[in-house]
DSSP file (Angstrom, degrees, kcal/mol; ACC not computed):
  #  RESIDUE AA STRUCTURE BP1 BP2  ACC     N-H-->O    O-->H-N    N-H-->O    O-->H-N    TCO  KAPPA ALPHA  PHI   PSI    X-CA   Y-CA   Z-CA
    1    1 A M              0   0    0      0, 0.0     2,-0.1     0, 0.0     0, 0.0   0.000 360.0 360.0 360.0 133.2    0.0    0.0    0.0
    2    2 A S        -     0   0    0      2,-0.2     4,-0.1     1,-0.1     0, 0.0  -0.331 360.0-134.0 -70.3 152.8    1.3    3.5   -0.9
    3    3 A N  S    S+     0   0    0     -2,-0.1     2,-0.5     2,-0.1    -1,-0.1   0.426  85.4  86.4 -81.0  -0.7    1.8    6.2    1.5
    4    4 A I  S    S-     0   0    0      2,-0.0     2,-0.2     0, 0.0    -2,-0.2  -0.890  81.0-125.6-108.2 127.9    0.1    8.6   -0.9
    5    5 A F        -     0   0    0     -2,-0.5     2,-1.0     1,-0.1     3,-0.1  -0.472  19.0-132.2 -74.0 138.5   -3.7    8.9   -0.8
    6    6 A D    >   -     0   0    0     -2,-0.2     3,-2.3     1,-0.2     4,-0.2  -0.806  13.5-160.7 -91.5 103.5   -5.4    8.3   -4.2
    7    7 A W  T >> S+     0   0    0     -2,-1.0     3,-2.2     1,-0.3     4,-0.6   0.750  83.3  75.2 -55.9 -29.8   -7.8   11.3   -4.5
    8    8 A Q  H 3> S+     0   0    0      1,-0.3     4,-2.5     2,-0.2    -1,-0.3   0.628  76.0  76.1 -65.8 -11.8   -9.7    9.4   -7.1
    9    9 A A  H <> S+     0   0    0     -3,-2.3     4,-1.7     1,-0.2    -1,-0.3   0.750  90.4  57.7 -66.0 -25.5  -11.2    7.3   -4.3
   10   10 A F  H <> S+     0   0    0     -3,-2.2     4,-2.9    -4,-0.2    -1,-0.2   0.913 107.1  47.4 -66.2 -46.4  -13.4   10.4   -3.7
   11   11 A L  H  X S+     0   0    0     -4,-0.6     4,-2.4     2,-0.2    -2,-0.2   0.917 111.1  49.4 -69.6 -43.3  -14.7   10.2   -7.2
   12   12 A E  H  X S+     0   0    0     -4,-2.5     4,-1.8     2,-0.2    -1,-0.2   0.899 110.2  53.2 -57.9 -39.2  -15.3    6.4   -6.9
   13   13 A F  H  X S+     0   0    0     -4,-1.7     4,-2.3     2,-0.2     3,-0.4   0.967 109.1  48.8 -57.4 -55.3  -17.2    7.1   -3.7
   14   14 A A  H  X S+     0   0    0     -4,-2.9     4,-2.4     1,-0.2    -2,-0.2   0.873 108.9  51.2 -56.1 -41.2  -19.3    9.7   -5.5
   15   15 A K  H  X S+     0   0    0     -4,-2.4     4,-2.5     2,-0.2    -1,-0.2   0.820 108.6  53.2 -68.5 -32.2  -20.2    7.3   -8.4
   16   16 A K  H  X S+     0   0    0     -4,-1.8     4,-2.4    -3,-0.4    -2,-0.2   0.944 109.9  48.2 -67.2 -47.2  -21.3    4.6   -5.8
   17   17 A I  H  X S+     0   0    0     -4,-2.3     4,-1.2     2,-0.2    -2,-0.2   0.948 113.2  47.1 -56.0 -51.3  -23.6    7.2   -4.2
   18   18 A Y  H >X S+     0   0    0     -4,-2.4     4,-2.2     1,-0.2     3,-1.1   0.964 114.6  45.8 -60.0 -51.9  -25.0    8.2   -7.5
   19   19 A H  H 3< S+     0   0    0     -4,-2.5     4,-0.3     1,-0.3    -1,-0.2   0.826 111.8  52.4 -65.3 -31.3  -25.6    4.5   -8.7
   20   20 A D  H 3< S+     0   0    0     -4,-2.4    -1,-0.3    -5,-0.2    -2,-0.2   0.722 124.0  27.5 -74.2 -18.6  -27.1    3.6   -5.4
   21   21 A N  H X< S+     0   0    0     -4,-1.2     3,-1.7    -3,-1.1    -2,-0.2   0.497  86.8  98.6-121.6  -9.9  -29.6    6.4   -5.6
   22   22 A E  T 3< S+     0   0    0     -4,-2.2    -3,-0.1     1,-0.3    -2,-0.1   0.826  92.3  43.1 -54.9 -35.5  -30.3    7.3   -9.3
   23   23 A K  T 3  S+     0   0    0     -4,-0.3     2,-0.3    -3,-0.0    -1,-0.3   0.439  84.3 114.2-102.6   1.8  -33.5    5.3   -9.4
   24   24 A I    <   -     0   0    0     -3,-1.7     3,-0.1     1,-0.1    -3,-0.0  -0.557  52.7-156.2 -76.5 128.0  -35.0    6.4   -6.0
   25   25 A K  S    S+     0   0    0     -2,-0.3     2,-0.6     1,-0.2    87,-0.2   0.937  75.0  44.5 -72.6 -49.0  -38.1    8.4   -6.5
   26   26 A D  S    S-     0   0    0     85,-0.1     2,-0.6    86,-0.0    -1,-0.2  -0.874  72.9-150.3-106.1 123.4  -38.3   10.4   -3.4
   27   27 A V        -     0   0    0     -2,-0.6     2,-0.2    -3,-0.1    85,-0.1  -0.774  17.9-172.9 -94.2 123.5  -35.1   12.1   -2.1
   28   28 A D     >  -     0   0    0     -2,-0.6     4,-2.8     1,-0.0     5,-0.3  -0.478  43.2 -86.4-108.5 179.7  -35.1   12.5    1.6
   29   29 A N  H  > S+     0   0    0      1,-0.2     4,-1.6     2,-0.2     5,-0.1   0.766 126.0  54.5 -62.0 -25.6  -32.5   14.3    3.9
   30   30 A T  H  > S+     0   0    0      2,-0.2     4,-3.1     1,-0.2     5,-0.2   0.936 111.4  44.2 -72.5 -46.5  -30.2   11.4    4.1
   31   31 A I  H  > S+     0   0    0      1,-0.2     4,-2.9     2,-0.2     5,-0.2   0.929 113.0  52.0 -64.5 -41.1  -30.0   11.1    0.3
   32   32 A E  H  X S+     0   0    0     -4,-2.8     4,-2.3     1,-0.2    -1,-0.2   0.915 110.6  48.8 -65.2 -36.1  -29.6   14.9   -0.1
   33   33 A A  H  X S+     0   0    0     -4,-1.6     4,-2.9    -5,-0.3    -1,-0.2   0.954 111.9  47.7 -68.2 -45.3  -26.7   14.8    2.4
   34   34 A L  H  X S+     0   0    0     -4,-3.1     4,-2.5     1,-0.2    -2,-0.2   0.924 112.4  49.5 -60.9 -40.1  -25.0   11.9    0.6
   35   35 A G  H  X S+     0   0    0     -4,-2.9     4,-2.2    -5,-0.2    -1,-0.2   0.929 111.8  49.6 -64.0 -45.7  -25.4   13.8   -2.8
   36   36 A R  H  X S+     0   0    0     -4,-2.3     4,-2.5    -5,-0.2     5,-0.2   0.956 114.1  45.2 -56.1 -56.6  -23.9   17.0   -1.1
   37   37 A I  H  X S+     0   0    0     -4,-2.9     4,-2.6     1,-0.2    -1,-0.2   0.890 111.9  51.4 -60.3 -39.6  -21.0   15.0    0.2
   38   38 A A  H  X S+     0   0    0     -4,-2.5     4,-2.4     2,-0.2    -1,-0.2   0.876 110.6  47.8 -67.6 -39.4  -20.5   13.2   -3.1
   39   39 A I  H  X S+     0   0    0     -4,-2.2     4,-2.4     2,-0.2    -1,-0.2   0.934 112.2  50.1 -66.0 -45.4  -20.4   16.4   -5.1
   40   40 A S  H  X S+     0   0    0     -4,-2.5     4,-2.4     1,-0.2    -2,-0.2   0.959 114.3  44.3 -54.3 -52.8  -18.0   18.0   -2.6
   41   41 A R  H  X S+     0   0    0     -4,-2.6     4,-2.2     1,-0.2    -2,-0.2   0.888 108.7  58.5 -65.5 -37.5  -15.7   14.9   -2.8
   42   42 A T  H  X S+     0   0    0     -4,-2.4     4,-2.0     2,-0.2     5,-0.3   0.948 106.8  48.2 -54.0 -50.6  -16.0   14.8   -6.6
   43   43 A Y  H  X S+     0   0    0     -4,-2.4     4,-3.1     1,-0.2     5,-0.2   0.960 110.9  49.4 -55.8 -53.9  -14.6   18.3   -6.8
   44   44 A Y  H  X S+     0   0    0     -4,-2.4     4,-2.2     1,-0.2    -1,-0.2   0.833 105.7  58.1 -57.9 -33.8  -11.7   17.5   -4.5
   45   45 A A  H  X S+     0   0    0     -4,-2.2     4,-2.1     1,-0.2    -1,-0.2   0.968 115.2  34.6 -58.7 -54.9  -10.8   14.4   -6.5
   46   46 A V  H  X S+     0   0    0     -4,-2.0     4,-2.5     2,-0.2     5,-0.2   0.807 111.5  62.1 -80.7 -25.5  -10.4   16.4   -9.7
   47   47 A Y  H  X S+     0   0    0     -4,-3.1     4,-2.5    -5,-0.3     5,-0.2   0.969 110.1  42.8 -55.5 -49.9   -8.9   19.5   -7.9
   48   48 A H  H  X S+     0   0    0     -4,-2.2     4,-2.6     1,-0.2    -2,-0.2   0.905 115.7  46.3 -70.4 -37.4   -6.0   17.3   -6.7
   49   49 A S  H  X S+     0   0    0     -4,-2.1     4,-2.1    -5,-0.2    -1,-0.2   0.891 115.6  48.3 -73.0 -30.2   -5.5   15.5  -10.1
   50   50 A S  H  X S+     0   0    0     -4,-2.5     4,-2.9     2,-0.2    -2,-0.2   0.908 112.1  47.5 -66.4 -43.8   -5.7   18.9  -11.8
   51   51 A R  H  X S+     0   0    0     -4,-2.5     4,-2.1    -5,-0.2    -2,-0.2   0.899 112.7  49.0 -65.8 -42.6   -3.3   20.5   -9.4
   52   52 A N  H  X S+     0   0    0     -4,-2.6     4,-1.0    -5,-0.2    -1,-0.2   0.918 111.9  49.4 -67.5 -38.7   -0.8   17.5   -9.8
   53   53 A F  H >X S+     0   0    0     -4,-2.1     4,-1.1     2,-0.2     3,-0.8   0.921 108.7  53.3 -60.9 -45.3   -1.1   17.7  -13.6
   54   54 A L  H 3X S+     0   0    0     -4,-2.9     4,-2.2     1,-0.3     3,-0.5   0.889 103.7  57.5 -56.1 -40.4   -0.4   21.5  -13.4
   55   55 A L  H 3< S+     0   0    0     -4,-2.1    -1,-0.3     1,-0.2    -2,-0.2   0.826 103.4  52.8 -61.9 -33.6    2.7   20.8  -11.4
   56   56 A T  H << S+     0   0    0     -4,-1.0    -1,-0.2    -3,-0.8    -2,-0.2   0.797 117.3  37.1 -72.4 -26.3    4.0   18.6  -14.3
   57   57 A I  H  < S+     0   0    0     -4,-1.1    -2,-0.2    -3,-0.5    -1,-0.2   0.602 134.6  23.8 -97.5 -16.1    3.5   21.4  -16.9
   58   58 A N    ><  +     0   0    0     -4,-2.2     3,-2.2    -5,-0.2    -1,-0.2  -0.543  67.4 179.8-146.0  77.4    4.5   24.1  -14.6
   59   59 A P  T 3  S+     0   0    0      0, 0.0     3,-0.4     0, 0.0     4,-0.1   0.719  81.4  55.8 -56.3 -23.5    6.8   22.8  -11.8
   60   60 A T  T >> S+     0   0    0      1,-0.2     3,-1.3     2,-0.1     4,-0.7   0.443  74.3 108.5 -88.0   1.6    7.2   26.3  -10.2
   61   61 A F  H X> S+     0   0    0     -3,-2.2     3,-2.1     1,-0.3     4,-0.5   0.871  70.9  56.8 -48.1 -52.1    3.5   26.8   -9.8
   62   62 A E  H >4 S+     0   0    0     -3,-0.4     3,-0.9     1,-0.3    -1,-0.3   0.836 101.2  56.9 -55.6 -28.6    3.4   26.3   -5.9
   63   63 A E  H <4 S+     0   0    0     -3,-1.3    -1,-0.3     1,-0.2    -2,-0.2   0.797 104.1  54.6 -71.2 -26.2    5.8   29.1   -5.5
   64   64 A N  H << S+     0   0    0     -3,-2.1     2,-0.3    -4,-0.7    -1,-0.2   0.451  76.1 128.5 -87.5  -5.2    3.4   31.4   -7.5
   65   65 A I    <<  +     0   0    0     -3,-0.9     2,-0.4    -4,-0.5     4,-0.1  -0.380  25.2 161.6 -64.2 117.5    0.3   30.8   -5.2
   66   66 A R        -     0   0    0     -2,-0.3     2,-0.3     2,-0.2    -2,-0.0  -0.997  58.1  -2.9-133.7 141.0   -1.3   34.0   -4.0
   67   67 A G  S    S+     0   0    0     -2,-0.4     2,-0.3     4,-0.0     3,-0.0  -0.618 124.4   0.0  76.8-144.9   -4.7   34.1   -2.6
   68   68 A G     >  -     0   0    0     -2,-0.3     4,-1.9     1,-0.1    -2,-0.2  -0.590  59.9-143.1 -78.7 134.0   -6.7   30.8   -2.7
   69   69 A S  H  > S+     0   0    0     -2,-0.3     4,-2.5     2,-0.2     5,-0.2   0.820 101.3  55.7 -67.1 -30.9   -4.9   27.8   -4.1
   70   70 A H  H  > S+     0   0    0      2,-0.2     4,-2.3     1,-0.2     5,-0.2   0.967 111.6  41.9 -65.2 -54.9   -8.1   26.5   -5.7
   71   71 A E  H  > S+     0   0    0      1,-0.2     4,-2.5     2,-0.2    -2,-0.2   0.839 111.6  56.2 -64.1 -31.0   -8.7   29.8   -7.6
   72   72 A A  H  X S+     0   0    0     -4,-1.9     4,-2.3     2,-0.2     5,-0.2   0.954 109.9  46.3 -69.1 -47.2   -4.9   30.0   -8.5
   73   73 A V  H  X S+     0   0    0     -4,-2.5     4,-2.2     2,-0.2    -2,-0.2   0.958 115.3  45.7 -56.1 -50.2   -5.2   26.4  -10.1
   74   74 A I  H  X S+     0   0    0     -4,-2.3     4,-2.1     1,-0.2     5,-0.2   0.956 112.7  50.2 -58.0 -54.6   -8.3   27.3  -12.0
   75   75 A N  H  X S+     0   0    0     -4,-2.5     4,-1.3     1,-0.2    -1,-0.2   0.787 107.0  54.5 -58.1 -37.2   -6.9   30.7  -13.1
   76   76 A V  H  X S+     0   0    0     -4,-2.3     4,-0.7     1,-0.2    -1,-0.2   0.930 111.4  45.1 -65.9 -46.9   -3.6   29.1  -14.4
   77   77 A F  H >< S+     0   0    0     -4,-2.2     3,-0.7    -5,-0.2    12,-0.2   0.873 110.3  52.8 -64.6 -32.6   -5.6   26.7  -16.6
   78   78 A L  H 3< S+     0   0    0     -4,-2.1    -1,-0.2     1,-0.2    -2,-0.2   0.818 110.5  49.3 -74.5 -24.5   -7.9   29.4  -17.8
   79   79 A A  H 3< S+     0   0    0     -4,-1.3    -1,-0.2    -5,-0.2    -2,-0.2   0.518  87.3 112.5 -90.4  -4.1   -4.9   31.5  -18.9
   80   80 A E    <<  -     0   0    0     -3,-0.7     6,-0.1    -4,-0.7    -3,-0.0  -0.361  66.9-137.7 -68.2 147.9   -3.1   28.6  -20.8
   81   81 A Q  S    S+     0   0    0      4,-0.1     2,-0.2    -2,-0.0    -1,-0.1   0.847  81.7  90.3 -70.0 -35.9   -2.8   28.8  -24.5
   82   82 A D  S  > S-     0   0    0      1,-0.2     4,-2.1     2,-0.1     5,-0.2  -0.412  73.8-144.0 -68.2 129.1   -3.7   25.1  -25.0
   83   83 A K  H  > S+     0   0    0      1,-0.2     4,-2.1     2,-0.2    -1,-0.2   0.870  98.9  54.8 -64.1 -33.2   -7.6   24.8  -25.5
   84   84 A L  H  > S+     0   0    0      2,-0.2     4,-1.5     1,-0.2    -1,-0.2   0.878 106.7  50.2 -72.2 -32.6   -7.7   21.5  -23.5
   85   85 A H  H  > S+     0   0    0      2,-0.2     4,-1.9     1,-0.2     3,-0.3   0.937 110.2  50.9 -68.5 -44.0   -5.9   23.1  -20.5
   86   86 A R  H  X S+     0   0    0     -4,-2.1     4,-2.3     1,-0.3    -2,-0.2   0.879 106.1  56.4 -65.7 -33.3   -8.5   26.0  -20.7
   87   87 A K  H  X S+     0   0    0     -4,-2.1     4,-2.5     2,-0.2     5,-0.3   0.858 103.4  53.1 -62.2 -37.5  -11.3   23.4  -20.7
   88   88 A I  H  X S+     0   0    0     -4,-1.5     4,-2.6    -3,-0.3     5,-0.2   0.926 109.4  49.8 -63.7 -42.2   -9.9   21.9  -17.5
   89   89 A G  H  X S+     0   0    0     -4,-1.9     4,-1.9   -12,-0.2    -2,-0.2   0.877 113.6  44.9 -65.3 -38.6  -10.1   25.4  -16.0
   90   90 A R  H  X S+     0   0    0     -4,-2.3     4,-2.5     2,-0.2     5,-0.2   0.921 116.1  44.3 -64.2 -47.3  -13.6   25.9  -17.1
   91   91 A K  H  X S+     0   0    0     -4,-2.5     4,-2.5     2,-0.2    -2,-0.2   0.896 114.9  49.0 -67.0 -40.2  -14.9   22.6  -16.1
   92   92 A L  H  X S+     0   0    0     -4,-2.6     4,-2.5    -5,-0.3    -1,-0.2   0.901 110.1  52.5 -65.2 -40.9  -13.0   22.8  -12.7
   93   93 A S  H  X S+     0   0    0     -4,-1.9     4,-1.9    -5,-0.2    -2,-0.2   0.945 111.6  46.0 -64.0 -45.1  -14.5   26.3  -12.1
   94   94 A L  H  X S+     0   0    0     -4,-2.5     4,-1.9     1,-0.2    -2,-0.2   0.895 112.3  51.4 -65.7 -36.2  -18.1   25.1  -12.7
   95   95 A L  H  X S+     0   0    0     -4,-2.5     4,-2.9     1,-0.2    -1,-0.2   0.926 106.8  53.6 -67.0 -39.0  -17.5   22.0  -10.5
   96   96 A K  H  X S+     0   0    0     -4,-2.5     4,-2.7     1,-0.2    -1,-0.2   0.912 104.4  54.2 -61.9 -39.2  -16.2   24.2   -7.8
   97   97 A E  H  X S+     0   0    0     -4,-1.9     4,-2.0     2,-0.2    -1,-0.2   0.880 108.3  50.6 -58.9 -38.5  -19.4   26.3   -8.0
   98   98 A Q  H  X S+     0   0    0     -4,-1.9     4,-2.6     2,-0.2    -2,-0.2   0.952 110.2  49.9 -63.7 -45.0  -21.3   23.0   -7.5
   99   99 A R  H  X S+     0   0    0     -4,-2.9     4,-2.5     1,-0.2     5,-0.2   0.902 110.1  49.7 -63.6 -39.5  -19.2   22.2   -4.5
  100  100 A V  H  X S+     0   0    0     -4,-2.7     4,-2.5     1,-0.2     5,-0.4   0.916 112.2  48.0 -62.1 -43.0  -19.7   25.6   -2.9
  101  101 A Q  H  X S+     0   0    0     -4,-2.0     4,-1.5     1,-0.2    -2,-0.2   0.890 115.4  45.0 -66.6 -37.8  -23.5   25.2   -3.4
  102  102 A A  H  < S+     0   0    0     -4,-2.6    -2,-0.2     1,-0.2    -1,-0.2   0.854 120.3  40.3 -71.9 -34.9  -23.4   21.7   -1.9
  103  103 A D  H  < S+     0   0    0     -4,-2.5    -2,-0.2    -5,-0.2    -1,-0.2   0.807 130.0  19.1 -84.4 -29.9  -21.2   22.7    1.0
  104  104 A Y  H  < S+     0   0    0     -4,-2.5     2,-0.6    -5,-0.2    -3,-0.2   0.666  94.0  92.5-121.6 -17.3  -22.6   26.1    2.0
  105  105 A I     <  -     0   0    0     -4,-1.5    -1,-0.0    -5,-0.4    -4,-0.0  -0.749  49.2-166.3 -92.7 122.6  -26.1   26.7    0.7
  106  106 A S        +     0   0    0     -2,-0.6     2,-0.2     2,-0.1    -1,-0.2   0.711  56.3 103.6 -79.0 -22.8  -28.8   25.7    3.2
  107  107 A K  S    S-     0   0    0      1,-0.1    -2,-0.1     0, 0.0     0, 0.0  -0.426  79.2-112.5 -69.6 132.1  -31.7   25.7    0.8
  108  108 A C        -     0   0    0     -2,-0.2    -1,-0.1     1,-0.1    -2,-0.1  -0.204  31.3-107.5 -58.3 148.9  -32.7   22.1   -0.2
  109  109 A Y        -     0   0    0      1,-0.1     8,-0.2     0, 0.0    -1,-0.1  -0.339  50.2 -83.0 -62.9 158.4  -32.2   21.1   -3.8
  110  110 A P        -     0   0    0      0, 0.0     8,-0.6     0, 0.0    -1,-0.1  -0.267  57.4 -88.5 -58.7 154.2  -35.4   20.8   -5.9
  111  111 A P    >   -     0   0    0      0, 0.0     3,-2.1     0, 0.0     6,-0.1  -0.150  56.0 -77.5 -62.9 158.3  -37.4   17.6   -5.7
  112  112 A R  T 3  S+     0   0    0      1,-0.2     3,-0.1   -87,-0.2   -87,-0.0  -0.279 121.1  37.1 -51.7 143.2  -36.7   14.6   -7.9
  113  113 A G  T 3  S+     0   0    0      1,-0.3     2,-0.3    -3,-0.1    -1,-0.2   0.292  99.5  97.2  93.4  -5.2  -38.1   15.1  -11.3
  114  114 A H  S X  S-     0   0    0     -3,-2.1     3,-1.1    -4,-0.1    -1,-0.3  -0.864  85.8 -93.0-112.2 152.4  -37.2   18.9  -11.3
  115  115 A S  T 3  S+     0   0    0     -2,-0.3    -1,-0.1     1,-0.3     6,-0.0  -0.279 108.3  24.8 -59.4 141.3  -34.2   20.5  -12.9
  116  116 A G  T 3  S+     0   0    0      1,-0.2    -1,-0.3    -7,-0.1    -4,-0.1   0.656  82.1 155.7  77.6  19.4  -31.2   20.9  -10.5
  117  117 A N    <>  -     0   0    0     -3,-1.1     4,-2.5    -8,-0.2     5,-0.3  -0.339  57.3-104.0 -71.1 162.4  -32.2   18.1   -8.1
  118  118 A I  H  > S+     0   0    0     -8,-0.6     4,-1.9     1,-0.2     5,-0.1   0.823 118.2  50.1 -60.5 -36.1  -29.4   16.5   -6.1
  119  119 A I  H  > S+     0   0    0      2,-0.2     4,-2.4     1,-0.2    -1,-0.2   0.921 114.4  44.4 -71.6 -45.3  -29.1   13.3   -8.1
  120  120 A S  H  > S+     0   0    0      1,-0.2     4,-2.2     2,-0.2    -2,-0.2   0.865 112.1  52.6 -74.6 -31.8  -28.9   15.2  -11.5
  121  121 A E  H  X S+     0   0    0     -4,-2.5     4,-1.6     2,-0.2    -1,-0.2   0.856 109.9  49.5 -69.2 -32.8  -26.4   17.7  -10.0
  122  122 A L  H  X S+     0   0    0     -4,-1.9     4,-3.0    -5,-0.3    -2,-0.2   0.960 110.1  51.2 -61.6 -52.9  -24.3   14.7   -8.8
  123  123 A K  H  X S+     0   0    0     -4,-2.4     4,-2.8     1,-0.2    -2,-0.2   0.901 109.6  48.7 -45.7 -50.0  -24.5   13.2  -12.3
  124  124 A M  H  X S+     0   0    0     -4,-2.2     4,-2.2     2,-0.2    -1,-0.2   0.891 112.2  50.2 -63.1 -38.5  -23.4   16.4  -13.8
  125  125 A A  H  X S+     0   0    0     -4,-1.6     4,-2.8     2,-0.2    -2,-0.2   0.960 111.7  47.2 -61.9 -55.3  -20.4   16.6  -11.2
  126  126 A I  H  X S+     0   0    0     -4,-3.0     4,-2.9     1,-0.2    -2,-0.2   0.914 111.2  51.3 -54.7 -50.3  -19.3   13.1  -12.0
  127  127 A D  H  X S+     0   0    0     -4,-2.8     4,-2.3     1,-0.2    -1,-0.2   0.891 111.2  47.1 -59.1 -43.6  -19.5   13.7  -15.7
  128  128 A S  H  X S+     0   0    0     -4,-2.2     4,-2.6     2,-0.2    -1,-0.2   0.911 112.2  51.4 -64.1 -41.7  -17.4   16.9  -15.4
  129  129 A A  H  X S+     0   0    0     -4,-2.8     4,-2.5     1,-0.2    -2,-0.2   0.946 109.3  49.4 -57.9 -48.8  -14.9   15.0  -13.3
  130  130 A D  H  X S+     0   0    0     -4,-2.9     4,-1.9     1,-0.2    -1,-0.2   0.900 111.3  50.3 -53.1 -46.5  -14.7   12.2  -15.8
  131  131 A D  H  X S+     0   0    0     -4,-2.3     4,-2.2     1,-0.2    -1,-0.2   0.874 109.6  49.2 -66.4 -36.6  -14.1   14.7  -18.6
  132  132 A I  H  X S+     0   0    0     -4,-2.6     4,-2.5     1,-0.2    -1,-0.2   0.909 111.6  49.5 -71.8 -36.8  -11.3   16.5  -16.7
  133  133 A N  H  X S+     0   0    0     -4,-2.5     4,-2.2    -5,-0.2    -2,-0.2   0.851 110.9  51.0 -66.8 -31.7   -9.6   13.2  -15.9
  134  134 A K  H  X S+     0   0    0     -4,-1.9     4,-2.3     2,-0.2    -1,-0.2   0.882 109.9  48.9 -73.9 -39.0   -9.8   12.2  -19.6
  135  135 A I  H  X S+     0   0    0     -4,-2.2     4,-2.7     2,-0.2     5,-0.2   0.951 111.9  48.5 -64.8 -47.2   -8.3   15.5  -20.7
  136  136 A I  H  X S+     0   0    0     -4,-2.5     4,-1.2     1,-0.2    -2,-0.2   0.941 111.9  49.7 -58.0 -45.1   -5.4   15.1  -18.3
  137  137 A A  H  < S+     0   0    0     -4,-2.2     3,-0.5     1,-0.2    -1,-0.2   0.919 111.7  48.9 -58.2 -43.9   -4.8   11.5  -19.4
  138  138 A H  H  < S+     0   0    0     -4,-2.3    -1,-0.2     1,-0.2    -2,-0.2   0.919 112.1  49.2 -62.3 -41.8   -4.8   12.7  -23.1
  139  139 A C  H  <        0   0    0     -4,-2.7    -1,-0.2     1,-0.2    -2,-0.2   0.643 360.0 360.0 -76.6 -12.9   -2.4   15.5  -22.3
  140  140 A R     <        0   0    0     -4,-1.2    -1,-0.2    -3,-0.5    -2,-0.1   0.488 360.0 360.0 -72.9 360.0    0.2   13.4  -20.4
């Protein structure tokens, strides 16, 4: 066993939550809580993989962090010349917005069957994370 945590375990956790709950008709507080946790962990899974990838293309990046490290990672990707790197930045920024919503907004998500419900938001987060990971794998 490695001494380094595999951040992708968060994404696998989120996928399990999604698959275990995608067919449930009524979302209760427990499922909403699980969905919020899974969205948050999905973001952190790809934040770390994006940050680690960034360090391979810009090894001095850590020395340049000013303000929040999350915004710094996103902003570096958004400023890149490579369109795939910018796509990482855009998707990571949107996923961060989902994570902030899940972590800090008290209002419940809309009920199942309505746009923006917790299960559809989780699916969107997972899809974004998978897209980011595919781009990173392609660019390596």
